[in-house]
C-alpha positions as CSV (number, residue, x, y, z in Angstrom):
1,M,0.0,0.0,0.0
2,T,0.9,3.6,-0.1
3,P,3.2,5.5,2.3
4,T,1.4,6.9,5.4
5,E,2.5,8.6,8.5
6,P,1.4,7.1,11.9
7,T,-1.2,9.4,13.4
8,D,-2.3,9.9,17.0
9,S,-6.1,9.8,17.1
10,T,-6.4,10.3,20.8
11,P,-8.0,13.7,21.5
12,T,-6.6,15.9,24.2
13,E,-8.2,18.8,26.0
14,P,-6.3,22.0,26.2
15,N,-5.4,23.4,29.7
16,P,-6.5,27.0,29.9
17,T,-3.8,27.8,32.4
18,D,-1.0,26.7,30.0
19,Q,0.8,29.4,28.0
20,T,0.5,29.0,24.3
21,E,3.8,28.2,22.7
22,A,4.5,28.4,19.0
23,D,4.9,25.0,17.4
24,P,8.2,25.2,15.4
25,T,7.2,22.3,13.1
26,A,3.9,24.0,12.3
27,E,5.8,27.2,11.6
28,A,8.2,25.3,9.4
29,E,5.3,23.8,7.4
30,V,3.8,27.2,6.7
31,A,7.1,28.7,5.7
32,F,7.9,25.7,3.4
33,E,4.5,26.0,1.7
34,R,5.0,29.7,1.2
35,E,8.4,29.1,-0.4
36,L,7.0,26.4,-2.7
37,L,4.1,28.6,-3.8
38,E,6.3,31.6,-4.4
39,A,8.7,29.5,-6.5
40,Q,5.7,28.0,-8.3
41,W,6.6,24.5,-7.4
42,L,3.1,24.2,-6.0
43,L,0.2,25.8,-7.8
44,P,-2.8,26.7,-5.6
45,T,-6.3,25.4,-6.3
46,L,-9.7,26.0,-4.6
47,G,-9.5,22.9,-2.5
48,P,-7.4,22.6,0.7
49,G,-4.7,20.0,0.3
50,V,-5.1,19.9,-3.4
51,T,-2.3,21.5,-5.5
52,G,-1.1,21.6,-9.0
53,T,2.6,21.1,-9.8
54,G,4.7,23.7,-11.6
55,V,7.3,23.3,-14.3
56,A,10.2,22.5,-12.1
57,M,8.4,20.1,-9.8
58,E,6.9,18.3,-12.7
59,A,10.3,17.9,-14.3
60,V,11.6,16.3,-11.0
61,I,8.6,14.0,-10.8
62,R,9.0,12.8,-14.4
63,G,12.7,12.2,-13.8
64,L,11.9,10.2,-10.7
65,E,9.5,8.0,-12.6
66,V,12.0,7.3,-15.4
67,L,14.8,6.6,-12.9
68,A,12.8,4.3,-10.7
69,R,11.4,2.3,-13.5
70,Q,14.9,2.0,-15.1
71,R,16.4,0.8,-11.8
72,V,13.7,-1.8,-11.3
73,E,14.1,-3.1,-14.9
74,E,17.9,-3.3,-14.7
75,H,18.7,-4.2,-11.1
76,L,15.7,-5.8,-9.3
77,D,16.1,-9.5,-8.7
78,R,12.6,-10.8,-9.6
79,P,10.9,-14.1,-10.6
80,G,9.0,-12.6,-13.6
81,A,8.9,-9.7,-16.0
82,V,8.2,-6.1,-15.3
83,R,5.0,-4.9,-17.0
84,A,3.6,-1.3,-16.9
85,V,-0.2,-0.7,-16.6
86,R,-2.3,2.3,-15.7
87,F,-5.7,2.8,-14.1
88,P,-7.6,6.1,-13.7
89,P,-8.2,7.8,-10.3
90,V,-11.8,6.7,-10.3
91,N,-13.1,3.2,-9.8
92,G,-16.2,1.4,-8.8
93,R,-17.5,2.1,-5.3
94,S,-17.5,-1.6,-4.6
95,M,-13.7,-1.4,-4.7
96,L,-13.8,0.3,-1.3
97,E,-15.7,-2.7,0.1
98,R,-13.7,-5.5,-1.5
99,T,-10.4,-4.1,-0.4
100,D,-11.8,-3.6,3.2
101,Y,-11.1,0.1,3.0
102,V,-14.6,1.0,4.3
103,A,-13.9,-1.0,7.5
104,S,-10.3,0.0,8.0
105,F,-10.0,3.6,6.8
106,P,-13.4,5.2,6.6
107,Q,-11.9,8.5,7.6
108,L,-9.8,8.6,4.4
109,L,-12.2,7.5,1.6
110,G,-14.1,9.6,-0.9
111,T,-17.1,8.7,-3.0
112,I,-18.6,10.7,-5.9
113,D,-22.0,12.3,-5.8
114,V,-23.9,13.0,-9.0
115,F,-27.2,14.7,-10.0
116,T,-29.8,12.3,-11.5
117,G,-32.9,14.4,-11.2
118,D,-35.2,15.9,-13.8
119,T,-35.8,19.6,-14.7
120,K,-38.0,20.1,-11.7
121,A,-35.4,18.7,-9.4
122,H,-32.8,21.0,-11.1
123,R,-34.9,24.0,-10.4
124,R,-35.1,23.1,-6.7
125,L,-31.4,22.7,-6.7
126,L,-30.9,26.1,-8.3
127,A,-33.4,27.7,-5.9
128,D,-31.5,26.5,-2.9
129,R,-28.2,27.7,-4.5
130,E,-29.6,31.2,-5.2
131,A,-31.0,31.4,-1.6
132,G,-27.5,30.6,-0.3
133,L,-28.6,27.2,1.0
134,P,-26.6,24.0,0.7
135,W,-27.5,22.4,-2.7
136,D,-25.5,19.2,-2.4
137,G,-28.5,17.5,-0.8
138,H,-30.0,17.2,-4.3
139,L,-27.1,14.9,-5.3
140,H,-26.9,11.2,-4.8
141,T,-24.0,8.9,-4.1
142,S,-23.0,7.2,-7.4
143,D,-21.5,3.8,-8.0
144,Y,-18.0,5.5,-8.3
145,A,-15.4,6.3,-5.8
146,L,-11.9,7.9,-5.8
147,V,-9.0,5.5,-5.7
148,P,-7.1,5.6,-2.3
149,A,-4.2,3.4,-3.3
150,A,-2.8,2.9,-6.8
151,C,-2.5,-0.8,-6.5
152,H,-6.1,-1.5,-5.6
153,P,-7.5,-1.5,-9.2
154,L,-4.8,-3.9,-10.2
155,Y,-6.1,-6.8,-8.1
156,A,-9.6,-6.4,-9.5
157,W,-8.3,-6.4,-13.0
158,L,-6.1,-9.5,-12.5
159,S,-9.2,-11.3,-11.1
160,M,-11.0,-10.7,-14.4
161,T,-8.3,-11.8,-16.8
162,G,-5.7,-14.5,-17.4
163,N,-5.6,-18.2,-16.8
164,T,-7.4,-20.0,-14.0
165,A,-6.4,-22.9,-11.7
166,P,-8.3,-25.0,-9.2
167,A,-8.0,-23.7,-5.7
168,H,-6.5,-26.4,-3.4
169,G,-9.6,-28.6,-3.4
170,E,-11.9,-26.1,-1.7
171,P,-15.5,-26.9,-2.6
172,N,-17.5,-24.2,-4.3
173,G,-20.6,-22.6,-2.8
174,D,-23.2,-24.6,-4.7
175,G,-22.5,-27.8,-2.7
176,G,-21.4,-29.6,-5.8
177,G,-18.0,-30.4,-4.3
178,Q,-16.0,-29.1,-7.3
179,P,-13.0,-26.9,-6.4
180,E,-13.2,-23.2,-7.0
181,T,-11.0,-21.7,-9.6
182,R,-8.8,-18.6,-9.2
183,A,-7.0,-16.3,-11.6
184,V,-3.4,-17.4,-11.8
185,V,-0.6,-14.9,-11.0
186,D,3.0,-15.7,-12.0
187,G,5.4,-13.4,-10.1
188,T,5.2,-10.5,-12.6
189,V,6.1,-7.1,-11.1
190,W,3.4,-4.7,-12.1
191,A,4.6,-1.0,-12.4
192,L,1.9,1.6,-12.2
193,T,1.6,5.3,-11.4
194,G,-1.8,6.3,-10.0
195,D,-3.5,9.4,-8.6
196,C,-4.7,8.7,-5.0
197,F,-7.2,10.4,-2.8
198,R,-7.0,10.5,1.0
199,N,-9.4,12.8,3.0
200,E,-6.7,14.2,5.3
201,P,-6.3,17.9,4.4
202,S,-3.4,19.5,6.2
203,P,-1.4,22.8,6.1
204,D,1.7,20.6,5.6
205,P,2.6,20.5,1.9
206,M,4.0,17.0,2.5
207,R,0.5,15.7,3.2
208,L,-1.7,16.2,0.2
209,V,-5.3,15.1,-0.3
210,S,-4.6,14.2,-4.0
211,F,-1.2,12.7,-4.8
212,R,0.7,10.3,-7.1
213,M,2.2,7.0,-6.2
214,L,4.6,5.0,-8.4
215,E,4.1,1.4,-7.3
216,F,5.7,-1.9,-8.0
217,V,3.5,-4.7,-7.1
218,L,4.1,-8.5,-7.0
219,L,1.7,-11.3,-6.5
220,G,3.0,-14.8,-6.0
221,T,4.2,-17.1,-3.3
222,P,4.7,-15.9,0.3
223,E,8.5,-16.2,-0.3
224,Q,8.3,-14.1,-3.5
225,A,6.2,-11.4,-1.8
226,L,8.6,-11.0,1.1
227,A,11.6,-11.0,-1.2
228,H,10.0,-8.4,-3.4
229,R,9.4,-6.1,-0.5
230,G,12.9,-6.5,0.8
231,A,14.6,-6.0,-2.5
232,M,12.5,-2.9,-3.3
233,L,13.2,-1.3,0.1
234,E,16.9,-1.8,-0.6
235,L,16.6,-0.5,-4.2
236,G,14.4,2.4,-3.2
237,S,16.6,3.5,-0.3
238,Q,19.7,3.5,-2.5
239,L,18.0,5.5,-5.2
240,L,16.9,8.2,-2.7
241,R,20.4,8.3,-1.2
242,D,21.9,8.7,-4.7
243,L,19.7,11.7,-5.1
244,G,21.2,13.3,-2.0
245,L,18.6,12.5,0.6
246,T,19.4,11.1,4.0
247,V,16.9,8.3,4.6
248,S,16.2,5.4,7.0
249,V,14.0,2.4,6.9
250,E,11.5,2.0,9.8
251,G,8.8,-0.3,10.9
252,A,5.4,1.3,10.4
253,N,1.6,0.8,10.4
254,D,-1.3,2.1,8.4
255,P,-3.7,4.6,10.1
256,F,-6.5,2.1,10.9
257,F,-9.6,3.6,12.3
258,G,-11.0,3.5,15.8
259,R,-10.3,1.3,18.8
260,A,-10.1,-1.9,16.7
261,G,-7.7,-0.1,14.5
262,V,-5.3,0.3,17.4
263,M,-5.0,-3.5,17.7
264,L,-4.7,-3.8,13.9
265,A,-1.9,-1.3,13.8
266,K,-0.1,-3.2,16.7
267,G,-0.5,-6.5,14.8
268,Q,0.8,-5.0,11.6
269,R,3.9,-3.7,13.4
270,A,4.4,-6.9,15.3
271,A,4.3,-9.0,12.1
272,E,6.6,-6.6,10.4
273,L,4.3,-6.2,7.4
274,K,5.0,-2.6,6.6
275,F,8.2,-0.5,6.4
276,E,8.6,3.1,5.5
277,I,11.5,5.0,4.0
278,T,11.7,8.2,5.9
279,T,13.6,11.5,5.8
280,Q,13.7,14.6,7.9
281,V,11.9,17.4,6.0
282,Y,11.4,19.2,9.3
283,A,13.9,19.1,12.1
284,G,13.2,16.4,14.6
285,R,10.4,14.7,12.7
286,D,10.6,11.9,10.2
287,T,8.3,11.9,7.1
288,A,7.6,8.8,5.0
289,I,8.4,9.3,1.3
290,A,8.2,5.6,0.3
291,S,7.0,2.4,1.8
292,G,6.9,-1.4,1.3
293,N,3.9,-3.4,2.5
294,C,3.2,-7.2,2.6
295,H,-0.5,-7.9,2.5
296,E,-0.1,-11.7,3.0
297,E,-3.3,-13.4,1.5
298,H,-5.6,-10.3,2.0
299,F,-6.0,-9.3,-1.6
300,G,-5.3,-12.8,-3.1
301,A,-8.2,-14.3,-1.1
302,E,-10.7,-11.4,-1.7
303,F,-10.0,-11.2,-5.5
304,G,-9.5,-14.9,-6.1
305,L,-5.9,-14.8,-7.1
306,A,-3.7,-17.9,-7.0
307,T,-0.3,-19.2,-7.8
308,D,-0.1,-21.9,-10.5
309,D,-0.5,-24.7,-7.9
310,G,-3.8,-23.2,-6.8
311,A,-2.6,-21.7,-3.5
312,V,-3.9,-18.3,-2.6
313,A,-1.5,-15.6,-3.8
314,H,0.4,-13.4,-1.4
315,S,1.0,-9.8,-2.5
316,A,3.5,-7.1,-1.7
317,C,3.7,-3.5,-3.0
318,F,6.3,-0.9,-2.8
319,G,5.4,2.7,-3.5
320,F,7.3,5.9,-4.1
321,G,5.4,9.0,-3.0
322,L,6.3,11.2,-6.0
323,E,5.2,14.6,-4.7
324,R,6.7,13.8,-1.3
325,I,10.1,12.8,-2.8
326,A,10.1,15.9,-5.1
327,L,9.4,18.2,-2.1
328,A,11.9,16.5,0.1
329,L,14.5,17.1,-2.7
330,A,13.4,20.8,-2.8
331,R,13.9,21.0,0.9
332,R,17.3,19.5,0.7
333,H,18.6,21.2,-2.5
334,G,16.4,24.3,-2.9
335,T,13.8,25.2,-5.4
336,D,16.2,26.4,-8.1
337,L,17.1,23.3,-10.2
338,T,20.1,25.0,-11.6
339,T,21.8,24.9,-8.2
340,W,21.2,21.2,-7.6
341,P,24.2,18.8,-7.4
342,A,25.3,17.7,-10.8
343,R,24.8,14.0,-10.0
344,T,21.2,14.6,-8.9
345,R,20.4,16.6,-12.0
346,D,22.0,14.0,-14.2
347,L,20.1,11.1,-12.6
348,L,16.8,12.9,-13.0
349,G,17.6,14.1,-16.5
350,L,17.3,17.8,-15.5
351,E,20.1,19.2,-17.7
352,Q,17.5,20.6,-20.1
353,A,15.0,21.5,-17.4
């Protein structure tokens, strides 16, 4: 899954007798955002946490994509080929249910509302709008949702294509005693860049509502999934160091919701399923800019994916947070690309930027 920063969801009540002190990290976030806007690395929009990317930042992101894909093709030890696919930022709403996102991360998801009324309903909508009243009550939730993780559409697509194999003698649901079939996966590394949505607006430019992830996903045996995550963490860390960043690999968890989520997060850490590559964008605080996640059988079981012997496929994904890495580089080297280290510029193909 995609890089996330552990969050503290425990509310605290302010003490009115305490003196208010400036938060140096919050001040640094505001100053960094101002610098990025003035340099037109970030382009403002009408939505908090939603930004465009200017010429310089887009050049860095394009260079990152090319460099990462090239390194994976040339240096990643893998059981299968590397194949590139792409999916749009919108998918069926059922995707949120099948991936268990509704249960695990309801605070982050986003669905799409649409207008389906007739002309009379439209007049009522316009009347509310002209009266300064909320008009979104005239819309209805559609069958579409915004994609929260770039890899999610891949699992659904794989379940609808390719060869099939009998699942380890499990009877099907009709009582006929015949084994189910699952779509076969073969250790291919799937490379895809996707636009993701997470409903967590923040003044920190490192935490966007809409962002891009470059992911490398493998489905295969448990051993292949673990090996893929380990190899990609090593490859990704070295790539980021080559660009001039100081990074470390740390155990992590996803921001599961509610009290049950606390136990899920502890279990994820205890099982060492997720690791993040972090760097210090702000003094004293690590920020995740890439991550590697083993999902075990979670997606293989839900989407009916199997290895060629019929066993439920395990999956692992590694994701580069493209905007986060670009901004971390701007924090490290500055917003003027002409002053960046020669090696960094060369690796990212910025000589003509």
